[in-house]
N, C-alpha and C positions, 0 to 999 in steps of 0.2 A: 502492500499499498503506500507505504515513504518515499520507494523509490521511485512509480510512479507520478506523485506528489515533484518529484529532485527533478523530471526529466522534461514536466510537464515546464515546469520551472524552468529549467533551462532553455527546451524550445522555446519558453516565450522573449527570454532573457536575449538570450541571439539573434531573437527575431527583429527587438529595436533595435542592437547591437548593427544588425545592418540595415536598417533604414538611415537612424544615425552616421553609416557613414557613406554608405548612399547618399544622402541630403549634405552632410562635407566635401562629396564629390563634384557635386552639382555646385554649389559653394562656387568652390574654386575654380572650378571651367567657366562660371561667370565671370568674375570675379576679372580674367587671363582673357575672357574675349572683349570684357571692355577697353585691357587693360589695349591693349592690341586697338580697339575700334579710336580708342583716343589718341592716340599715336597720330606725332604732327606730318610726320609722312611716313608713310608707311611706305614700303617695299614691299616684289612680288614672293618671299619668303612672307613675309606678317599678312600676306591675303592669302597664300595654303594653307598657315598654319593659322589665322580666321575661318577656311570652309571648314578645317579638320576639327576643332574643336567646338564651332556651332553640332557637326555632324554626331560627335561625339555625342554634345549633352543632348539631341533629339534624340540618341538612344535610349541611354541616360534615363532621362524624364520617363522616356516608353516603359522604359524596363520599371522603373520604379510604382508609374500608375497599375502594371500589371500583379502586384504586391498584394 
């Protein structure tokens, strides 16, 4: 009986941890995007990174909505 409760608690805590990690990753990517967008003279490399970060952000948000 006690093992069952411990397992459920572990699963609950693990799920919450993953949600918070995902939210932190999304925030970090959004900050990187904002920094690249605010650059005064973005070059081609910056534009490529901006596209990559936007794609990753879309994927992470879609994955978060599935959870």
